[in-house]
C-alpha positions as CSV (number, residue, x, y, z in Angstrom):
1,M,0.0,0.0,0.0
2,S,1.4,3.4,-1.0
3,L,1.5,6.3,1.5
4,L,-1.2,8.1,-0.5
5,Q,-3.5,5.1,-0.3
6,G,-2.7,4.9,3.4
7,F,-4.0,8.5,3.9
8,F,-7.0,7.7,1.8
9,L,-7.8,4.9,4.3
10,L,-7.1,7.3,7.2
11,C,-9.6,9.7,5.7
12,I,-12.2,7.0,5.3
13,L,-11.7,5.8,8.9
14,V,-11.9,9.3,10.4
15,A,-15.1,10.0,8.3
16,I,-16.7,6.8,9.6
17,A,-15.7,7.9,13.2
18,A,-17.4,11.3,12.5
19,F,-20.6,9.5,11.4
20,V,-20.6,7.2,14.5
21,F,-20.0,10.2,16.7
22,A,-22.8,12.1,14.9
23,A,-25.2,9.2,15.5
24,W,-24.3,9.2,19.2
25,L,-24.9,12.9,19.5
26,Y,-28.2,12.6,17.6
27,L,-29.5,9.9,20.0
28,W,-28.3,11.9,23.0
29,V,-30.3,15.0,21.8
30,K,-33.4,12.9,21.0
31,R,-33.4,11.3,24.4
32,Q,-33.8,14.7,26.2
33,P,-37.3,15.1,27.6
34,A,-40.0,16.9,25.5
35,V,-43.4,16.9,27.2
36,N,-44.9,20.4,26.7
37,A,-47.8,20.0,24.3
38,K,-47.7,23.5,22.9
39,I,-44.0,23.3,22.2
40,L,-44.4,19.9,20.5
41,T,-47.3,21.1,18.4
42,V,-45.5,24.2,17.1
43,G,-42.2,22.2,16.8
44,E,-44.1,19.8,14.5
45,Y,-45.3,22.7,12.4
46,I,-41.7,23.9,12.0
47,R,-40.5,20.4,11.2
48,S,-43.2,19.8,8.7
49,G,-42.7,23.2,7.0
50,A,-39.0,22.8,6.8
51,N,-39.2,19.3,5.3
52,T,-41.9,20.4,2.8
53,F,-39.8,23.3,1.6
54,L,-36.7,21.1,1.3
55,R,-38.6,18.5,-0.7
56,K,-40.0,21.0,-3.1
57,E,-36.6,22.8,-3.4
58,Y,-34.8,19.5,-4.1
59,L,-37.3,18.6,-6.8
60,V,-36.7,21.9,-8.6
61,L,-32.9,21.5,-8.2
62,A,-33.1,17.9,-9.4
63,R,-34.4,19.2,-12.7
64,F,-31.6,21.7,-13.0
65,A,-29.0,19.1,-12.0
66,G,-30.4,16.6,-14.5
67,V,-30.1,19.1,-17.4
68,T,-26.6,20.2,-16.3
69,A,-25.5,16.5,-15.9
70,I,-26.6,15.8,-19.5
71,L,-24.6,18.8,-20.8
72,I,-21.6,17.6,-18.8
73,L,-21.9,14.1,-20.3
74,V,-21.9,15.6,-23.8
75,F,-19.2,18.3,-23.4
76,L,-17.0,17.8,-20.4
77,P,-14.1,17.4,-20.0
78,D,-14.1,17.0,-23.8
79,P,-16.9,17.0,-26.4
80,I,-18.0,13.4,-26.5
81,W,-17.4,13.1,-30.3
82,R,-13.8,14.1,-29.8
83,A,-12.6,11.9,-26.9
84,G,-15.2,9.2,-26.3
85,I,-17.5,8.6,-23.4
86,G,-15.1,7.4,-20.7
87,D,-14.0,10.6,-18.9
88,N,-17.3,12.3,-19.7
89,F,-19.2,9.5,-17.9
90,Q,-16.9,9.8,-14.9
91,M,-17.5,13.6,-14.8
92,F,-21.2,13.0,-15.2
93,G,-21.2,10.6,-12.2
94,A,-18.9,12.8,-10.1
95,Y,-21.2,15.9,-10.7
96,L,-24.3,14.0,-9.6
97,L,-22.5,12.5,-6.6
98,G,-21.6,16.1,-5.5
99,T,-25.2,17.3,-5.8
100,V,-26.5,14.2,-3.9
101,F,-23.9,14.5,-1.1
102,S,-24.6,18.3,-0.7
103,A,-28.4,17.6,-0.5
104,I,-27.8,14.9,2.1
105,A,-25.8,17.3,4.2
106,G,-28.7,19.8,4.2
107,K,-31.3,17.1,5.0
108,I,-29.3,15.8,7.9
109,G,-29.1,19.3,9.3
110,I,-32.9,19.8,9.1
111,Q,-33.6,16.5,10.7
112,I,-31.5,17.2,13.8
113,A,-32.2,20.9,14.1
114,T,-36.0,20.4,14.2
115,I,-35.5,18.0,17.1
116,A,-32.9,19.9,19.0
117,N,-35.0,23.1,19.0
118,T,-37.8,21.6,21.1
119,R,-35.3,19.8,23.4
120,T,-33.3,23.0,23.9
121,A,-36.5,25.0,24.8
122,E,-37.6,22.4,27.4
123,A,-34.1,21.9,28.8
124,A,-34.0,25.6,29.6
125,Q,-36.4,24.8,32.5
126,R,-33.7,22.7,34.1
127,G,-30.8,25.2,33.6
128,I,-28.6,26.8,31.0
129,T,-26.0,24.1,30.9
130,L,-28.3,21.3,29.7
131,S,-30.0,23.7,27.3
132,F,-26.7,24.8,25.8
133,L,-25.5,21.2,25.4
134,S,-28.8,20.2,23.6
135,A,-28.3,23.0,21.1
136,F,-24.6,22.6,20.6
137,R,-24.7,18.9,20.2
138,G,-27.6,19.2,17.8
139,G,-25.5,21.6,15.7
140,A,-22.5,19.2,16.0
141,V,-24.5,16.4,14.4
142,M,-24.5,18.5,11.2
143,G,-20.9,19.5,11.6
144,M,-19.7,15.9,11.8
145,A,-22.0,14.7,9.0
146,V,-21.1,17.5,6.6
147,V,-17.3,17.2,6.9
148,G,-17.4,13.4,7.0
149,T,-19.6,13.4,3.9
150,S,-17.3,15.8,2.0
151,L,-14.2,14.0,2.9
152,L,-15.6,10.6,2.0
153,G,-17.0,11.9,-1.4
154,I,-13.6,13.4,-2.4
155,I,-11.8,10.2,-1.5
156,L,-14.2,8.0,-3.4
157,V,-14.0,10.1,-6.6
158,L,-10.3,10.4,-6.6
159,W,-9.7,6.7,-5.7
160,V,-12.0,5.5,-8.4
161,T,-11.0,7.9,-11.2
162,N,-7.4,9.0,-10.2
163,N,-8.2,12.2,-12.1
164,A,-8.1,15.6,-10.5
165,T,-10.2,17.1,-13.2
166,I,-13.0,14.7,-12.4
167,L,-12.7,15.9,-8.8
168,L,-13.6,19.4,-10.0
169,G,-16.8,17.9,-11.4
170,F,-17.7,16.6,-7.9
171,S,-16.9,20.1,-6.5
172,F,-19.1,21.8,-9.1
173,G,-22.0,19.5,-8.2
174,A,-21.6,20.5,-4.5
175,S,-21.2,24.2,-5.4
176,S,-24.1,24.4,-7.8
177,L,-26.5,22.8,-5.4
178,A,-25.2,24.9,-2.5
179,L,-25.6,28.1,-4.6
180,F,-29.3,27.5,-5.1
181,A,-29.9,26.0,-1.6
182,K,-28.3,29.0,0.1
183,A,-30.2,31.4,-2.1
184,G,-33.5,29.7,-1.8
185,G,-33.2,29.2,1.9
186,G,-32.1,32.8,2.4
187,I,-35.1,34.1,0.4
188,F,-37.5,31.9,2.4
189,T,-36.1,32.9,5.8
190,K,-35.9,36.6,5.2
191,T,-39.3,36.8,3.6
192,A,-40.9,35.4,6.8
193,D,-38.6,37.3,9.2
194,I,-39.1,40.7,7.6
195,S,-42.9,40.2,7.3
196,A,-43.3,39.0,10.9
197,D,-41.2,42.0,12.2
198,L,-42.8,44.7,10.2
199,V,-46.4,43.7,11.0
200,G,-45.8,42.3,14.5
201,K,-43.3,44.6,16.1
202,V,-43.6,47.8,14.1
203,E,-47.4,48.0,13.3
204,L,-49.0,46.1,16.2
205,G,-46.3,46.2,18.9
206,I,-46.6,42.5,19.8
207,P,-43.6,40.3,20.8
208,E,-41.3,38.8,18.3
209,D,-42.5,35.2,18.7
210,D,-46.2,35.9,19.6
211,P,-48.3,32.9,18.4
212,R,-50.9,35.3,17.1
213,N,-48.6,36.4,14.3
214,P,-49.4,34.2,11.2
215,A,-45.7,34.5,10.0
216,V,-44.1,33.4,13.2
217,V,-43.9,29.7,12.3
218,A,-42.7,30.5,8.8
219,D,-40.0,32.6,10.5
220,N,-38.8,29.6,12.6
221,V,-39.0,27.3,9.5
222,G,-36.8,29.8,7.7
223,D,-34.1,29.6,10.4
224,N,-33.8,25.9,9.6
225,V,-33.9,26.0,5.8
226,G,-31.7,29.1,5.5
227,D,-29.2,29.0,8.4
228,V,-29.0,25.2,8.8
229,A,-29.6,23.5,5.4
230,G,-28.3,26.5,3.4
231,M,-25.2,27.2,5.5
232,G,-24.4,23.5,5.7
233,A,-24.5,23.2,1.9
234,D,-22.4,26.4,1.7
235,L,-19.6,25.1,4.0
236,F,-19.8,21.6,2.4
237,D,-19.1,23.3,-0.9
238,S,-16.2,25.5,0.5
239,N,-14.6,22.4,2.1
240,V,-14.8,20.4,-1.1
241,A,-13.7,23.2,-3.3
242,S,-10.6,24.0,-1.2
243,M,-9.5,20.3,-1.2
244,A,-10.3,20.0,-4.9
245,A,-8.1,23.0,-5.8
246,A,-5.3,21.8,-3.6
247,T,-5.5,18.3,-5.0
248,V,-5.4,19.6,-8.6
249,M,-2.3,21.6,-8.0
250,G,-0.7,19.0,-5.7
251,L,-1.1,16.2,-8.3
252,A,0.4,18.4,-11.0
253,L,3.4,19.3,-8.8
254,D,3.9,15.6,-7.9
255,K,4.4,14.9,-11.6
256,L,7.5,17.1,-11.6
257,P,10.9,15.4,-11.0
258,G,12.0,15.3,-7.4
259,I,8.7,16.7,-6.1
260,D,6.3,14.5,-4.1
261,L,4.1,14.1,-1.0
262,N,2.0,17.2,-1.8
263,V,-1.4,15.3,-2.2
264,E,-0.5,13.2,0.8
265,T,-0.1,16.4,2.8
266,V,-3.6,17.6,1.7
267,F,-5.4,14.5,2.8
268,C,-3.4,14.0,6.0
269,F,-4.2,17.6,7.1
270,A,-7.9,17.2,6.1
271,A,-8.3,14.0,8.1
272,L,-6.6,15.5,11.2
273,G,-8.8,18.6,10.9
274,L,-11.9,16.4,11.2
275,L,-10.4,14.4,14.0
276,S,-9.6,17.7,15.8
277,S,-13.2,18.8,15.4
278,I,-14.4,15.5,16.9
279,I,-12.2,16.1,19.9
280,G,-13.2,19.8,20.3
281,V,-16.9,18.9,20.1
282,A,-16.5,16.1,22.6
283,L,-14.8,18.4,25.1
284,A,-17.3,21.3,24.8
285,K,-19.1,22.2,28.0
286,M,-20.5,25.2,29.8
287,P,-20.8,25.7,33.6
288,E,-24.2,26.9,34.9
289,K,-22.8,30.4,35.7
290,G,-20.7,30.5,32.5
291,S,-21.1,32.4,29.2
292,P,-22.4,30.5,26.2
293,T,-20.3,32.7,23.9
294,R,-17.2,32.0,25.8
295,A,-18.0,28.2,25.7
296,L,-18.4,28.3,22.0
297,N,-15.2,30.3,21.4
298,T,-13.2,28.0,23.8
299,S,-14.3,25.0,21.8
300,T,-13.0,26.6,18.7
301,Y,-9.7,27.5,20.3
302,V,-9.2,23.9,21.6
303,T,-9.9,22.5,18.2
304,T,-7.4,24.9,16.6
305,A,-4.7,23.9,19.2
306,V,-5.3,20.2,18.7
307,F,-5.1,20.6,14.9
308,A,-1.8,22.6,15.2
309,V,-0.2,19.8,17.4
310,L,-1.5,16.8,15.3
311,T,-0.4,18.3,12.0
312,G,3.0,19.3,13.4
313,L,3.6,15.7,14.5
314,A,2.4,14.4,11.1
315,T,4.8,16.8,9.3
316,L,7.7,15.6,11.5
317,I,6.8,11.9,11.1
318,F,6.1,11.7,7.4
319,Q,8.6,14.4,6.4
320,F,6.2,16.7,4.8
321,R,7.4,20.2,3.9
322,W,7.4,22.5,6.9
323,Q,6.5,25.4,4.6
324,L,3.1,23.7,3.9
325,Y,2.5,23.2,7.6
326,V,3.2,26.9,8.3
327,T,0.9,28.0,5.5
328,A,-1.9,25.8,6.7
329,L,-1.5,27.3,10.2
330,I,-1.5,30.8,8.8
331,G,-4.8,30.1,7.0
332,L,-6.3,28.7,10.2
333,F,-5.2,31.5,12.5
334,V,-6.3,34.2,10.0
335,G,-9.7,32.5,9.9
336,V,-9.9,32.8,13.7
337,L,-8.8,36.4,13.6
338,I,-11.4,37.2,11.0
339,G,-13.9,35.7,13.4
340,I,-12.6,37.9,16.2
341,T,-12.8,41.1,14.2
342,T,-16.4,40.1,13.1
343,D,-17.2,39.6,16.7
344,Y,-16.1,43.2,17.5
345,F,-18.4,44.7,14.9
346,T,-21.4,42.5,15.7
347,D,-21.3,41.8,19.5
348,D,-23.7,43.9,21.6
349,S,-21.1,44.3,24.3
350,K,-18.9,46.3,21.9
351,S,-19.0,49.9,20.7
352,P,-20.3,49.6,17.1
353,V,-23.5,47.8,18.1
354,R,-24.2,50.2,21.0
355,K,-23.6,53.2,18.7
356,V,-26.1,51.9,16.2
357,A,-28.6,51.5,19.1
358,K,-27.9,55.1,20.2
359,A,-28.3,56.4,16.7
360,S,-31.8,54.7,16.6
361,E,-33.0,57.2,19.1
362,T,-32.9,59.8,16.3
363,G,-34.8,57.7,13.8
364,P,-34.3,54.9,11.2
365,A,-32.3,57.1,8.8
366,F,-29.5,57.4,11.3
367,T,-29.8,53.7,12.1
368,I,-29.1,52.9,8.5
369,I,-26.3,55.4,8.0
370,T,-24.4,54.3,11.2
371,G,-24.9,50.6,10.3
372,V,-23.7,51.0,6.7
373,S,-20.7,53.0,7.9
374,Y,-19.6,50.4,10.4
375,G,-20.3,47.6,7.9
376,F,-17.9,49.1,5.5
377,L,-15.3,49.7,8.2
378,S,-15.6,46.0,9.2
379,V,-14.4,44.9,5.7
380,L,-10.9,46.2,6.1
381,P,-9.5,43.9,8.8
382,A,-10.9,40.8,7.1
383,M,-9.6,41.8,3.6
384,I,-6.2,42.6,5.1
385,G,-6.3,39.2,6.8
386,I,-7.1,37.3,3.6
387,A,-4.5,39.4,1.7
388,I,-1.7,38.7,4.3
389,S,-2.5,35.0,4.4
390,A,-2.4,34.7,0.6
391,L,0.7,36.7,0.3
392,S,2.5,35.0,3.1
393,A,1.6,31.5,1.9
394,Y,2.8,32.4,-1.6
395,L,6.1,33.9,-0.4
396,I,6.8,31.0,2.0
397,C,6.2,28.3,-0.6
398,A,7.4,30.0,-3.8
399,P,11.1,29.2,-3.0
400,L,10.2,25.5,-3.1
401,G,10.2,25.9,-6.8
402,G,8.0,25.0,-9.7
403,A,8.6,24.1,-13.3
404,V,7.2,23.2,-16.7
405,G,6.2,19.5,-16.8
406,S,3.7,17.2,-18.4
407,A,1.0,19.2,-16.7
408,G,2.3,22.6,-17.8
409,Y,3.8,25.3,-15.6
410,Q,3.2,24.7,-11.9
411,S,4.1,26.9,-8.9
412,Y,4.6,26.0,-5.3
413,G,3.5,29.6,-4.5
414,M,-0.1,29.0,-5.7
415,F,-0.1,25.6,-4.0
416,G,0.8,27.3,-0.8
417,I,-2.3,29.5,-1.0
418,S,-4.4,26.4,-1.6
419,M,-2.9,24.9,1.6
420,A,-3.7,28.0,3.5
421,A,-7.4,27.5,2.4
422,V,-7.2,23.9,3.5
423,G,-5.8,25.0,6.8
424,M,-8.5,27.7,7.3
425,L,-11.2,25.0,6.6
426,S,-9.5,22.3,8.6
427,I,-11.8,22.9,11.6
428,V,-14.9,23.4,9.6
429,G,-16.6,20.6,11.6
430,M,-16.4,22.8,14.6
431,I,-17.4,25.9,12.7
432,I,-20.6,24.3,11.3
433,S,-21.4,23.0,14.8
434,N,-21.2,26.6,16.1
435,D,-23.2,27.9,13.2
436,A,-26.0,25.4,13.4
437,Y,-26.2,26.1,17.2
438,G,-27.5,29.7,16.2
439,P,-30.8,28.8,14.5
440,I,-31.5,26.0,17.0
441,V,-31.4,28.4,20.0
442,D,-33.3,31.0,17.9
443,N,-36.0,28.5,17.4
444,A,-35.9,27.4,21.0
445,R,-36.4,31.0,22.2
446,G,-39.5,31.3,20.0
447,L,-40.8,27.9,21.2
448,A,-40.3,28.8,24.9
449,E,-42.5,32.0,24.3
450,M,-45.1,30.2,22.3
451,G,-45.2,27.3,24.8
452,G,-46.0,29.7,27.7
453,L,-42.9,29.0,29.7
454,S,-41.9,31.4,32.5
455,E,-39.9,34.6,32.0
456,A,-36.9,33.0,33.8
457,V,-36.9,30.2,31.2
458,I,-37.2,32.7,28.3
459,E,-34.3,34.7,29.8
460,V,-32.2,31.5,29.6
461,T,-33.1,31.1,26.0
462,D,-32.4,34.8,25.3
463,K,-28.8,34.3,26.7
464,L,-28.3,31.4,24.4
465,D,-29.9,33.2,21.4
466,S,-27.7,36.3,22.0
467,A,-24.6,34.0,21.8
468,G,-26.1,32.4,18.7
469,N,-26.4,35.7,16.9
470,T,-22.8,36.6,17.7
471,V,-21.5,33.2,16.7
472,K,-23.6,33.2,13.5
473,A,-22.0,36.5,12.5
474,V,-18.5,35.1,13.3
475,T,-19.0,31.9,11.4
476,K,-20.4,33.8,8.4
477,G,-17.2,35.9,8.5
478,F,-15.1,32.8,8.7
479,A,-17.0,31.2,5.8
480,I,-16.5,34.2,3.6
481,G,-12.8,34.4,4.5
482,A,-12.4,30.7,3.8
483,A,-14.2,31.2,0.4
484,G,-11.7,34.0,-0.3
485,L,-8.7,31.8,0.0
486,T,-10.5,28.9,-1.7
487,V,-11.3,30.9,-4.8
488,I,-7.7,32.3,-5.0
489,A,-6.7,28.6,-4.9
490,L,-9.3,27.8,-7.6
491,L,-7.7,30.6,-9.7
492,G,-4.5,28.6,-9.4
493,A,-6.4,25.4,-10.3
494,F,-7.8,27.2,-13.4
495,M,-4.3,28.1,-14.5
496,S,-3.2,24.5,-13.9
497,E,-6.1,23.1,-16.0
498,V,-5.3,25.6,-18.8
499,N,-1.6,24.8,-18.8
500,A,-2.2,21.1,-18.7
501,R,-4.4,21.4,-21.8
502,I,-1.9,23.5,-23.7
503,V,0.8,20.9,-23.1
504,E,-1.4,17.9,-23.8
505,E,-2.8,19.3,-27.0
506,G,0.5,20.8,-28.2
507,L,-1.2,24.2,-28.6
508,S,0.8,27.4,-29.5
509,N,-0.8,29.4,-26.7
510,P,1.7,30.7,-24.1
511,L,1.6,29.0,-20.7
512,L,-0.3,31.0,-18.0
513,T,1.9,32.3,-15.2
514,G,-0.3,35.3,-14.3
515,F,-2.6,37.9,-15.7
516,D,-1.6,41.4,-16.9
517,I,-4.3,43.9,-16.1
518,M,-3.0,46.2,-18.9
519,D,-4.1,43.5,-21.4
520,P,-7.4,44.8,-22.6
521,R,-8.9,41.3,-22.6
522,V,-8.0,40.9,-18.9
523,F,-9.3,44.3,-18.0
524,F,-12.6,43.5,-19.9
525,G,-13.1,40.4,-17.8
526,L,-12.0,42.3,-14.6
527,L,-14.8,44.9,-15.0
528,I,-17.5,42.4,-15.7
529,G,-16.4,40.1,-13.0
530,A,-16.5,42.9,-10.4
531,A,-20.1,43.8,-11.4
532,V,-21.5,40.2,-11.1
533,P,-21.7,40.0,-7.3
534,A,-23.6,43.3,-7.1
535,V,-26.1,42.1,-9.7
536,F,-26.4,38.7,-8.1
537,S,-27.1,40.3,-4.7
538,A,-29.7,42.7,-6.2
539,L,-31.6,39.8,-7.8
540,L,-31.7,37.9,-4.5
541,M,-32.8,40.9,-2.4
542,L,-35.4,42.0,-4.9
543,G,-36.8,38.4,-4.6
544,V,-37.0,38.8,-0.8
545,G,-38.7,42.2,-1.2
546,R,-41.3,40.9,-3.7
547,N,-42.0,37.8,-1.6
548,A,-42.2,39.8,1.7
549,E,-44.8,42.1,0.2
550,R,-47.0,39.1,-0.6
551,M,-46.6,37.8,2.9
552,V,-47.4,41.1,4.6
553,G,-50.6,41.2,2.6
554,E,-51.5,37.7,3.8
555,I,-50.8,38.7,7.5
556,H,-53.0,41.8,7.2
557,R,-55.8,39.6,5.6
558,Q,-55.7,37.1,8.5
559,F,-55.8,39.8,11.2
560,R,-58.6,41.5,9.4
561,E,-60.7,38.4,8.6
562,I,-60.1,35.9,11.5
563,P,-62.3,37.1,14.4
564,G,-60.5,37.3,17.7
565,L,-57.0,36.7,16.3
566,Q,-55.5,40.1,17.0
567,E,-57.1,40.1,20.5
568,G,-55.6,36.6,21.2
569,K,-58.9,34.9,22.1
570,E,-58.7,31.4,23.4
571,G,-58.7,28.7,20.7
572,V,-58.2,31.2,17.8
573,V,-55.2,30.0,15.7
574,P,-53.8,31.8,12.6
575,E,-53.4,30.0,9.3
576,Y,-49.7,29.4,9.7
577,D,-49.6,27.1,6.6
578,K,-50.6,30.0,4.3
579,C,-47.5,32.0,5.2
580,I,-45.3,28.9,4.9
581,A,-46.7,28.3,1.4
582,I,-46.1,31.9,0.3
583,A,-42.4,31.8,1.5
584,T,-41.9,28.4,-0.1
585,D,-43.5,29.2,-3.5
586,G,-41.8,32.6,-3.7
587,A,-38.4,31.3,-2.8
588,L,-38.5,28.5,-5.4
589,K,-39.6,31.1,-8.0
590,E,-36.9,33.5,-7.2
591,L,-33.8,31.3,-6.6
592,I,-33.1,30.1,-10.2
593,P,-32.6,33.4,-12.1
594,A,-29.8,34.7,-9.9
595,G,-27.8,31.5,-10.0
596,L,-28.3,31.0,-13.8
597,F,-27.2,34.6,-14.4
598,T,-23.8,34.0,-12.8
599,I,-23.2,30.8,-14.8
600,I,-24.3,32.2,-18.1
601,I,-22.3,35.4,-17.9
602,T,-19.2,33.4,-17.0
603,I,-19.6,31.4,-20.2
604,V,-20.2,34.5,-22.3
605,V,-17.1,36.2,-21.1
606,G,-15.0,33.1,-21.8
607,L,-16.4,32.8,-25.3
608,I,-15.7,36.4,-26.0
609,G,-12.2,36.9,-24.5
610,G,-10.9,33.3,-23.9
611,V,-8.9,32.2,-20.9
612,T,-7.2,35.6,-20.6
613,A,-10.5,37.4,-20.1
614,I,-11.6,34.7,-17.7
615,G,-8.5,35.3,-15.6
616,G,-9.5,38.9,-15.2
617,Y,-13.1,38.0,-14.7
618,L,-12.3,35.7,-11.8
619,T,-10.0,38.2,-10.2
620,G,-12.7,41.0,-10.3
621,N,-15.3,38.6,-9.1
622,I,-13.2,37.5,-6.2
623,V,-12.3,41.0,-5.0
624,A,-15.7,42.6,-5.4
625,G,-17.5,39.5,-4.1
626,L,-15.4,39.3,-0.9
627,L,-15.9,43.0,-0.2
628,L,-19.7,42.9,-0.7
629,A,-20.1,39.6,1.2
630,L,-18.2,40.9,4.2
631,F,-20.0,44.2,4.2
632,M,-23.4,42.8,4.0
633,S,-22.8,40.0,6.5
634,N,-21.3,42.3,9.1
635,A,-23.7,45.2,8.6
636,G,-26.7,42.8,8.9
637,G,-25.3,41.2,12.1
638,L,-24.7,44.7,13.5
639,W,-28.3,45.9,12.9
640,D,-29.7,42.6,14.3
641,N,-27.8,42.8,17.5
642,G,-28.5,46.6,17.7
643,K,-32.2,45.8,17.7
644,K,-31.7,43.1,20.4
645,Y,-29.7,45.5,22.5
646,V,-32.6,48.0,22.4
647,E,-35.0,45.2,23.2
648,S,-33.0,44.3,26.3
649,G,-34.0,47.6,27.8
650,H,-31.4,50.1,26.5
651,N,-32.0,53.3,24.6
652,G,-35.7,53.3,25.4
653,G,-36.4,49.6,25.2
654,K,-39.3,47.7,23.6
655,G,-42.0,49.9,22.1
656,S,-39.9,53.0,22.0
657,A,-39.1,55.1,18.9
658,A,-35.6,53.8,19.0
659,H,-36.9,50.2,19.0
660,K,-39.0,50.9,15.9
661,A,-36.0,52.5,14.2
662,A,-33.8,49.5,15.2
663,V,-36.4,47.1,13.8
664,V,-36.2,49.0,10.4
665,G,-32.4,48.6,10.5
666,D,-32.7,44.9,11.2
667,T,-35.2,44.6,8.4
668,V,-32.7,46.1,5.9
669,G,-30.0,43.9,7.4
670,D,-31.9,40.7,7.2
671,P,-31.5,40.0,3.4
672,F,-27.9,41.5,3.7
673,K,-26.7,38.9,6.3
674,D,-28.8,35.9,5.5
675,T,-29.6,36.0,1.8
676,A,-27.2,37.9,-0.4
677,G,-24.0,38.1,1.8
678,P,-23.4,34.5,2.5
679,S,-24.6,33.4,-1.0
680,I,-21.9,35.5,-2.7
681,N,-19.0,33.2,-1.5
682,T,-20.8,30.3,-3.1
683,Q,-21.3,32.3,-6.3
684,I,-17.6,33.1,-6.7
685,T,-16.8,29.4,-6.1
686,V,-19.3,28.3,-8.7
687,V,-18.0,30.6,-11.4
688,S,-14.4,29.6,-10.6
689,L,-15.3,25.9,-11.1
690,V,-17.2,26.7,-14.3
691,A,-14.1,28.4,-15.6
692,S,-11.9,25.5,-14.8
693,L,-14.2,22.9,-16.2
694,L,-14.7,24.8,-19.5
695,S,-11.1,25.9,-19.8
696,F,-10.5,23.8,-22.9
697,I,-13.6,25.3,-24.7
698,F,-12.4,28.8,-23.8
699,L,-8.9,28.0,-25.0
700,S,-10.1,26.7,-28.4
701,L,-13.2,28.8,-29.1
702,H,-13.3,32.5,-28.4
703,L,-14.1,35.7,-30.3
704,F,-11.0,37.8,-29.5
């Protein structure tokens, strides 16, 4: 057995261990008592609504995936009439496997989150420690399942095909489904959230999770389909894409004389990252008098330290290059630092959130101005972090060399950047666990109120929910930062694919070593690529706006036509299913155009300007996409926690003018942070993979 096959086996064993651990966590959460009839009834509404939406969404996406798979079978990696069906059939199968695994990741998340929410709400009656564990371990089920599934899928594809280009097909399957799942879930959740807030809090002055509000169950369903299933598919996609990019470049480097152990390093580090996450989750705990935010952050720091030690030992034992170890650690620590800076701008104990709350006393215009300003300020530290990690990784690894071989020109510098992305995503199992904790405790807080539990119990869930909001903002920042390094690595993978084609086909094209922005074709692509994230975001947010208008009309109708609903008469229940149906149908209608737009315009740019224009296009798309994604994610989190800070009794408290202004800010921020912002990182991954997969077509067929 070769060393690489040994690491393949290690990855499989660690993935199986993650599945076994996830099953234990699932059973532990399910065993927690759940006896409150109201909570169980509303919990079943949420569970049913989430599963209904997911089923309908997957049916729509299955049609899209089927058409795409047929096009792949005919055209990729080569037109079928040119090279036969062998590689095309493998690409076809890998693409479908990627979509299926991504869908499974989302489904697992929904299954556990809609159990953990009721258990967390009821556990709050017995103290914050048990309630915290119910939510965190529920989120960890998804964390373990997503990373185990992604690792297992990559290993299976590479082991069966031994072809890195086919691995890009698997990654494209994961990315394309994640793009639509994140967009669709984001449109659903923010449609309901905005509608419930505008009518409930602003117009009628009723509590956030008041069961009289017809949109309140749809809002809780949205937390699951957007922040659980959507975010899980997003991080599944980022993890697969980072490993695919590193593997493409690692295999190409390993073909050069005297250079080896690069792919072995990728898979060893990935396996140890998942193992570190298992250890971190197993050790997570929170004392009764402790802070849930501190407990979540401590678990992340423990996982980071375990990974640093394990990979250091592996580098020593297997004689991997220490430069690659250092770049992986740089990526990991920059990810943590991005999370810390995001925390500063979105935590209600820090100055920016409190200043937004203070500005709300003057009216919603000042809420928006202050939030936008701090949102833009928050971009700089993260962009500097991504820039430093990419530059450092390149400079550390570039002296290792690179040369022209059978796969074209290869550079250790670009491979170093891909290893920084692998490092940043090494603890993604823990990151997903923290992220899924957020919507679970958000649901639990609503269930506690709708279940008629005491104020003391609701206060416990409020503490957990506040930590969840902060951690969700941090994990979104982490995910965007990871996507930044991943797509830079995918730019390197694109260059590798182009150069390999040039050498294999004996073409006269010069090998790609970079892109000169003074080349008009590069600049042409750069400008268009920079505009795409803005248009993509606009399409998604317009979808939210149109859908929310329909739902607000439905809420008004119910309050107007159902006798006793607004007064809260005993036995009068709103028609929750009508709002769920509006959110579902609208999200499914709106999710396809934005995703198709990004794919089609990528193909058009490639056919006009060739691989040179695509290089500029990807660069512009990466820079503009990261800036917008960070701005929208952080500004949205800032407004959300500013509203919660006012609701906790500051700056006038609930029902005040400041509260209504803060709700308006949160309403603007909702599609920023939960629809457009986190969808952009998937968008830039998708267009990068489309560029790599179609590189031969862009090489041989372009207008200029």
